[in-house]
VEXLO-57259 format. One record per atom (N, C-alpha, C): residue in one letter; atom name; residue number from 1; y, z, x. Coordinates in steps of 0.02 Angstrom, whole numbers. Each point is the difference from the previous one (the first is absolute). Example, Ala and Ser with C-alpha at 12.3 -4.5 7.8 and 13.67 -1.06 7.14 Angstrom:
2
a | N | 1 | -284 | 390 | 660
a | CA | 1 | 59 | 0 | -45
a | C | 1 | 60 | 0 | 45
s | N | 2 | 53 | -36 | -18
s | CA | 2 | 59 | 3 | 42
s | C | 2 | 55 | 37 | -39
This chain:
140
m | N | 1 | 2211 | 2316 | 4998
m | CA | 1 | 75 | -19 | 40
m | C | 1 | -3 | 18 | 57
i | N | 2 | 45 | -47 | 20
i | CA | 2 | 17 | 5 | 83
i | C | 2 | 73 | 6 | 0
r | N | 3 | 22 | 36 | 67
r | CA | 3 | 65 | 20 | 19
r | C | 3 | 31 | -36 | 58
y | N | 4 | 51 | -42 | -4
y | CA | 4 | 31 | -25 | 67
y | C | 4 | 61 | 16 | -1
a | N | 5 | 4 | 4 | 82
a | CA | 5 | 70 | 31 | 15
a | C | 5 | 30 | -55 | -1
l | N | 6 | 66 | -16 | -32
l | CA | 6 | 32 | -71 | 8
l | C | 6 | 73 | 16 | 32
a | N | 7 | 30 | -70 | -2
a | CA | 7 | 60 | 22 | 37
a | C | 7 | 44 | -86 | -21
c | N | 8 | 70 | 16 | -27
c | CA | 8 | 34 | -65 | -2
c | C | 8 | 15 | -33 | 54
q | N | 9 | 54 | -59 | 1
q | CA | 9 | 23 | -52 | 51
q | C | 9 | 73 | 52 | 34
n | N | 10 | -6 | 61 | -53
n | CA | 10 | 93 | 46 | 24
n | C | 10 | -36 | 49 | 37
g | N | 11 | -73 | 15 | 14
g | CA | 11 | -15 | 58 | 37
g | C | 11 | -19 | 64 | -58
h | N | 12 | 13 | -5 | -70
h | CA | 12 | -34 | 44 | -47
h | C | 12 | -73 | 15 | 22
e | N | 13 | -35 | 50 | -20
e | CA | 13 | -56 | 14 | 13
e | C | 13 | -15 | 49 | -70
f | N | 14 | -62 | -25 | -34
f | CA | 14 | -22 | 26 | -64
f | C | 14 | -62 | 0 | -7
e | N | 15 | -46 | 27 | -42
e | CA | 15 | -72 | -14 | -22
e | C | 15 | -10 | -49 | -66
g | N | 16 | -57 | -29 | 6
g | CA | 16 | -6 | -36 | -64
g | C | 16 | -78 | 5 | -20
w | N | 17 | -18 | 12 | -50
w | CA | 17 | -55 | 24 | -18
w | C | 17 | -52 | -65 | -45
f | N | 18 | -48 | -26 | 26
f | CA | 18 | -29 | -63 | -44
f | C | 18 | -50 | 20 | -18
g | N | 19 | -46 | -51 | -40
g | CA | 19 | -57 | 20 | -10
g | C | 19 | -61 | -45 | 42
g | N | 20 | 28 | -31 | 41
g | CA | 20 | -36 | -10 | 76
g | C | 20 | 33 | -71 | 32
s | N | 21 | -8 | -8 | 64
s | CA | 21 | 33 | -33 | 36
s | C | 21 | 21 | -76 | -47
a | N | 22 | -56 | -24 | -15
a | CA | 22 | 12 | -57 | -47
a | C | 22 | 61 | 1 | -41
d | N | 23 | -1 | 57 | -45
d | CA | 23 | 54 | 23 | -39
d | C | 23 | 75 | 9 | 39
y | N | 24 | -6 | 25 | 78
y | CA | 24 | 69 | -5 | 4
y | C | 24 | 28 | -68 | 33
d | N | 25 | -46 | -47 | 17
d | CA | 25 | 9 | -63 | 18
d | C | 25 | 26 | -46 | -55
d | N | 26 | -29 | 5 | -53
d | CA | 26 | 34 | -33 | -72
d | C | 26 | 45 | 25 | -6
q | N | 27 | 28 | 69 | -12
q | CA | 27 | 54 | 10 | -21
q | C | 27 | 71 | -12 | 63
a | N | 28 | -36 | 5 | 56
a | CA | 28 | 42 | -45 | 46
a | C | 28 | 32 | -61 | 8
s | N | 29 | -65 | -43 | -22
s | CA | 29 | 25 | -71 | 16
s | C | 29 | 54 | -3 | -80
r | N | 30 | -12 | 18 | -34
r | CA | 30 | 21 | -6 | -78
r | C | 30 | 87 | 38 | 5
g | N | 31 | 11 | 35 | 67
g | CA | 31 | 80 | 13 | -11
g | C | 31 | -4 | 83 | -28
l | N | 32 | -64 | 30 | -36
l | CA | 32 | 27 | 50 | -37
l | C | 32 | -18 | 62 | 54
v | N | 33 | 1 | 4 | 69
v | CA | 33 | 7 | 43 | 48
v | C | 33 | 61 | 13 | 21
e | N | 34 | 36 | 54 | -26
e | CA | 34 | 77 | 12 | 26
e | C | 34 | 7 | 63 | 23
c | N | 35 | 52 | -4 | 44
c | CA | 35 | 21 | 75 | 39
c | C | 35 | 32 | 37 | -63
p | N | 36 | -7 | 74 | 2
p | CA | 36 | 28 | 44 | -44
p | C | 36 | 64 | 7 | 1
e | N | 37 | 32 | -21 | 56
e | CA | 37 | 60 | 28 | 48
e | C | 37 | 60 | -42 | -34
c | N | 38 | -29 | -69 | 46
c | CA | 38 | 51 | -72 | -20
c | C | 38 | -29 | -62 | -38
g | N | 39 | -58 | 19 | -26
g | CA | 39 | -23 | -62 | -24
g | C | 39 | -30 | -48 | 24
s | N | 40 | 10 | -3 | 61
s | CA | 40 | -33 | -60 | 41
s | C | 40 | -85 | -20 | -16
h | N | 41 | -2 | -68 | -11
h | CA | 41 | -74 | -16 | -14
h | C | 41 | -26 | -32 | 64
e | N | 42 | 27 | 11 | 63
e | CA | 42 | -37 | -5 | 77
e | C | 42 | -25 | 62 | 11
i | N | 43 | -81 | 18 | -17
i | CA | 43 | -16 | 48 | 18
i | C | 43 | -67 | -10 | 71
r | N | 44 | -1 | 40 | 29
r | CA | 44 | -50 | 7 | 37
r | C | 44 | -54 | 73 | 20
k | N | 45 | -63 | -29 | -10
k | CA | 45 | -32 | 65 | 6
k | C | 45 | -6 | 30 | 78
q | N | 46 | 12 | 64 | 1
q | CA | 46 | 11 | 40 | 58
q | C | 46 | -93 | 23 | 26
i | N | 47 | 6 | 21 | 62
i | CA | 47 | -55 | 18 | 13
i | C | 47 | -18 | 65 | -6
m | N | 48 | -45 | 25 | -41
m | CA | 48 | -13 | 59 | -14
m | C | 48 | -99 | 43 | 18
s | N | 49 | 11 | 38 | -9
s | CA | 49 | -76 | 18 | 14
s | C | 49 | -30 | 27 | -83
p | N | 50 | -52 | 0 | -2
p | CA | 50 | -38 | -12 | -68
p | C | 50 | 7 | 75 | -12
a | N | 51 | 22 | 40 | -53
a | CA | 51 | -43 | 82 | -19
a | C | 51 | -38 | -41 | -56
v | N | 52 | -52 | 70 | 47
v | CA | 52 | -84 | 8 | -30
v | C | 52 | -19 | 60 | -2
a | N | 53 | -8 | 17 | -66
a | CA | 53 | -11 | 66 | -10
a | C | 53 | -72 | 5 | -14
g | N | 54 | -14 | 68 | 39
g | CA | 54 | -59 | 21 | -5
g | C | 54 | -38 | 46 | -39
t | N | 55 | -56 | 28 | 4
t | CA | 55 | -26 | 42 | -54
t | C | 55 | 4 | 59 | -27
r | N | 56 | 30 | 36 | 81
r | CA | 56 | 9 | 60 | -26
r | C | 56 | 80 | 19 | -28
r | N | 57 | 22 | 62 | -32
r | CA | 57 | 56 | 4 | -11
r | C | 57 | 66 | 5 | 50
g | N | 58 | 49 | -25 | 7
g | CA | 58 | 45 | 14 | 52
g | C | 58 | 0 | -58 | 42
d | N | 59 | -48 | -59 | -12
d | CA | 59 | -16 | -46 | 51
d | C | 59 | 42 | -64 | -33
g | N | 60 | 23 | 5 | -58
g | CA | 60 | 50 | -68 | -25
g | C | 60 | 81 | 9 | 5
p | N | 61 | 36 | -49 | 2
p | CA | 61 | 72 | 15 | 9
p | C | 61 | 28 | 70 | -53
s | N | 62 | 49 | 22 | 23
s | CA | 62 | 38 | 53 | -48
s | C | 62 | 17 | -32 | -53
t | N | 63 | -16 | 29 | -48
t | CA | 63 | 26 | 18 | -64
t | C | 63 | 55 | 35 | -26
t | N | 64 | 26 | 49 | 50
t | CA | 64 | 48 | 51 | -13
t | C | 64 | 55 | -13 | 32
g | N | 65 | 53 | 41 | -10
g | CA | 65 | 47 | 7 | 47
g | C | 65 | 50 | -68 | 5
p | N | 66 | 40 | -11 | 43
p | CA | 66 | 32 | -82 | 12
p | C | 66 | -45 | -51 | -23
s | N | 67 | -64 | 10 | 19
s | CA | 67 | -48 | -85 | -14
s | C | 67 | 4 | -6 | -65
r | N | 68 | -20 | 68 | -53
r | CA | 68 | 5 | -19 | -72
r | C | 68 | 67 | -13 | -37
t | N | 69 | 48 | 39 | 17
t | CA | 69 | 62 | -32 | -8
t | C | 69 | 15 | -70 | 13
m | N | 70 | -7 | -32 | 58
m | CA | 70 | 11 | -69 | 18
m | C | 70 | -29 | -47 | -46
l | N | 71 | -80 | 24 | -12
l | CA | 71 | -48 | -48 | -31
l | C | 71 | 13 | 5 | -71
m | N | 72 | 22 | 60 | -40
m | CA | 72 | 40 | 7 | -69
m | C | 72 | 56 | -63 | 9
e | N | 73 | 43 | 17 | 36
e | CA | 73 | 62 | -40 | -5
e | C | 73 | 0 | -86 | 11
a | N | 74 | -66 | -18 | 50
a | CA | 74 | -4 | -75 | -16
a | C | 74 | -57 | 0 | -64
m | N | 75 | -24 | 36 | 3
m | CA | 75 | -26 | -24 | -68
m | C | 75 | 15 | -4 | -77
g | N | 76 | 84 | 30 | 10
g | CA | 76 | 46 | 1 | -64
g | C | 76 | 32 | -58 | 12
r | N | 77 | 17 | -20 | 76
r | CA | 77 | 43 | -53 | -11
r | C | 77 | -62 | -64 | -18
i | N | 78 | -37 | -2 | 30
i | CA | 78 | -44 | -65 | -14
i | C | 78 | -8 | -2 | -70
r | N | 79 | -14 | 64 | -56
r | CA | 79 | 8 | -1 | -64
r | C | 79 | 55 | -21 | -41
q | N | 80 | 52 | 24 | 43
q | CA | 80 | 79 | -52 | -27
q | C | 80 | 11 | -55 | 9
h | N | 81 | -8 | -28 | 62
h | CA | 81 | 0 | -66 | 22
h | C | 81 | -37 | -53 | -74
v | N | 82 | -65 | 23 | 13
v | CA | 82 | -33 | -35 | -54
v | C | 82 | 9 | -8 | -59
k | N | 83 | 29 | 72 | -31
k | CA | 83 | 32 | -1 | -69
k | C | 83 | 61 | -34 | -6
e | N | 84 | 18 | -22 | 33
e | CA | 84 | 94 | -18 | 21
e | C | 84 | -8 | -80 | 11
n | N | 85 | -54 | -25 | 30
n | CA | 85 | 6 | -61 | 6
n | C | 85 | -76 | -43 | -8
f | N | 86 | -46 | 35 | -34
f | CA | 86 | -53 | -36 | -18
f | C | 86 | -7 | 2 | -89
d | N | 87 | -33 | -56 | -23
d | CA | 87 | -1 | 7 | -66
d | C | 87 | -67 | 22 | -29
y | N | 88 | 12 | 72 | -40
y | CA | 88 | -57 | 28 | -34
y | C | 88 | 3 | -49 | -75
v | N | 89 | -97 | -22 | 22
v | CA | 89 | -37 | -23 | -51
v | C | 89 | -42 | 40 | -19
g | N | 90 | 4 | 65 | -8
g | CA | 90 | -57 | 68 | -42
g | C | 90 | -54 | -13 | 31
d | N | 91 | -36 | 1 | -80
d | CA | 91 | -86 | -9 | -1
d | C | 91 | -17 | -81 | 19
s | N | 92 | 51 | -43 | 1
s | CA | 92 | -24 | -69 | 14
s | C | 92 | 5 | -7 | 72
f | N | 93 | 7 | 32 | 38
f | CA | 93 | -1 | -7 | 82
f | C | 93 | -50 | -46 | 21
a | N | 94 | -64 | 12 | -18
a | CA | 94 | -58 | -36 | 45
a | C | 94 | 14 | -84 | -30
k | N | 95 | 5 | -6 | -72
k | CA | 95 | 3 | -58 | -6
k | C | 95 | 63 | -36 | 1
e | N | 96 | 62 | 37 | 21
e | CA | 96 | 67 | -29 | 29
e | C | 96 | -35 | -18 | 70
a | N | 97 | -1 | 51 | 32
a | CA | 97 | -16 | -11 | 80
a | C | 97 | -51 | -65 | 16
r | N | 98 | -64 | -14 | -42
r | CA | 98 | -38 | -54 | 0
r | C | 98 | 34 | -65 | -15
a | N | 99 | 54 | -2 | -54
a | CA | 99 | 21 | -54 | -1
a | C | 99 | 47 | -7 | 53
i | N | 100 | 30 | 18 | 28
i | CA | 100 | 51 | -5 | 57
i | C | 100 | -41 | -12 | 42
h | N | 101 | -59 | 22 | 26
h | CA | 101 | -44 | -13 | 53
h | C | 101 | -18 | -72 | -19
e | N | 102 | -18 | -23 | -50
e | CA | 102 | -30 | -62 | -28
e | C | 102 | 60 | -48 | -7
g | N | 103 | 62 | 20 | -7
g | CA | 103 | 71 | -48 | -11
g | C | 103 | 15 | -22 | -57
t | N | 104 | -30 | 36 | -51
t | CA | 104 | -1 | -15 | -63
t | C | 104 | 54 | 43 | -25
s | N | 105 | 36 | 44 | 29
s | CA | 105 | 54 | 44 | -5
s | C | 105 | 60 | -15 | 40
e | N | 106 | 60 | 16 | 10
e | CA | 106 | 41 | 8 | 40
e | C | 106 | -4 | 45 | 47
i | N | 107 | -4 | -32 | 63
i | CA | 107 | -5 | 65 | 69
i | C | 107 | 56 | 51 | 2
r | N | 108 | -25 | 74 | -12
r | CA | 108 | 60 | 33 | 8
r | C | 108 | -56 | 86 | 13
s | N | 109 | 32 | 44 | 10
s | CA | 109 | -17 | 51 | 23
s | C | 109 | 4 | 36 | -55
i | N | 110 | -51 | 38 | -17
i | CA | 110 | -22 | 22 | -64
i | C | 110 | -43 | 91 | 1
y | N | 111 | -3 | 42 | -49
y | CA | 111 | -26 | 57 | 20
y | C | 111 | -40 | 19 | -70
g | N | 112 | -40 | 36 | -12
g | CA | 112 | -14 | 32 | -75
g | C | 112 | -81 | 19 | 8
e | N | 113 | -37 | 25 | -43
e | CA | 113 | -46 | 31 | -4
e | C | 113 | -67 | -42 | -12
a | N | 114 | -38 | 5 | 21
a | CA | 114 | -75 | -22 | 14
a | C | 114 | -52 | 47 | 7
k | N | 115 | -63 | -21 | -34
k | CA | 115 | -66 | 38 | 6
k | C | 115 | -29 | -13 | 79
p | N | 116 | -34 | 45 | 6
p | CA | 116 | -38 | -10 | 86
p | C | 116 | -36 | -55 | 5
e | N | 117 | -39 | -13 | -78
e | CA | 117 | -57 | -69 | 12
e | C | 117 | 57 | -68 | 12
e | N | 118 | 86 | 12 | -39
e | CA | 118 | 8 | -64 | 5
e | C | 118 | 50 | -7 | 72
v | N | 119 | 15 | 54 | 25
v | CA | 119 | 18 | -14 | 81
v | C | 119 | -55 | -11 | 35
r | N | 120 | -64 | 29 | 4
r | CA | 120 | -46 | -38 | 30
r | C | 120 | -21 | -44 | 5
a | N | 121 | -6 | -56 | -67
a | CA | 121 | 12 | -58 | -8
a | C | 121 | 57 | -41 | 23
l | N | 122 | 54 | 20 | -10
l | CA | 122 | 46 | -36 | 43
l | C | 122 | 5 | 0 | 69
k | N | 123 | -33 | 38 | 6
k | CA | 123 | -13 | 2 | 108
k | C | 123 | -54 | -30 | 8
e | N | 124 | -49 | -1 | -34
e | CA | 124 | -50 | -49 | -5
e | C | 124 | 8 | -76 | 10
d | N | 125 | 53 | -22 | -40
d | CA | 125 | 33 | -47 | -18
d | C | 125 | 35 | -27 | 54
g | N | 126 | 31 | 40 | 54
g | CA | 126 | 43 | 17 | 48
g | C | 126 | 66 | -16 | -14
v | N | 127 | 18 | 23 | -63
v | CA | 127 | 67 | 31 | -32
v | C | 127 | 17 | 71 | 34
a | N | 128 | 71 | -17 | 33
a | CA | 128 | 28 | 69 | 52
a | C | 128 | 20 | 42 | -50
v | N | 129 | -26 | 66 | -7
v | CA | 129 | 17 | 60 | -34
v | C | 129 | 13 | 45 | 38
a | N | 130 | 10 | 59 | -18
a | CA | 130 | 25 | 62 | 43
a | C | 130 | 30 | 47 | -56
p | N | 131 | -24 | 58 | 0
p | CA | 131 | 18 | 52 | -45
p | C | 131 | 91 | 35 | 19
l | N | 132 | 15 | 13 | -71
l | CA | 132 | 74 | 22 | 29
l | C | 132 | -16 | 75 | 18
p | N | 133 | 45 | 26 | 33
p | CA | 133 | -21 | 71 | 59
p | C | 133 | 15 | 38 | -91
p | N | 134 | -26 | 73 | 14
p | CA | 134 | 9 | 26 | -49
p | C | 134 | 80 | 64 | -8
d | N | 135 | 17 | -8 | -62
d | CA | 135 | 70 | 5 | 0
d | C | 135 | -11 | 97 | 53
p | N | 136 | 51 | 20 | 28
p | CA | 136 | 3 | 57 | 41
p | C | 136 | 17 | 53 | -51
k | N | 137 | 31 | -18 | -40
k | CA | 137 | 4 | 60 | -53
k | C | 137 | -55 | 23 | -41
d | N | 138 | -51 | -30 | -4
d | CA | 138 | -75 | 5 | -15
d | C | 138 | -43 | 40 | 41
l | N | 139 | 34 | -6 | 62
l | CA | 139 | -62 | 38 | 42
l | C | 139 | 20 | 75 | 21
n | N | 140 | 86 | 8 | -20
n | CA | 140 | -2 | 76 | 10
n | C | 140 | -27 | 50 | -28
């Protein structure tokens, strides 16, 4: 996963998580990246330094206090956005994602379940997929 600092044409700043830089580029070119405040699709990446976690405890980013709260809220907003705006395809996710990629099914945003080996095969074939963040209620 890669995190980008983003901003819309109206100056609203926010973060976005993507499976990789190609996923961001693909989603942005299809108008799928939007400002959570105003809905603008004119988004640009901001300069940000990478967060590199060390091997010792405490070297990585904080996951307590305000940082944890902000992370949990962001995950909840992402999950809610997907549930409200994407088609749920259940266990048919891998099959349907491949069909959309190959042009044999209508282009639309989908979510559902897939086995790890199905996800690996999709990625190897160039199908852009990313995991849905966990439900914050399940992490408490």
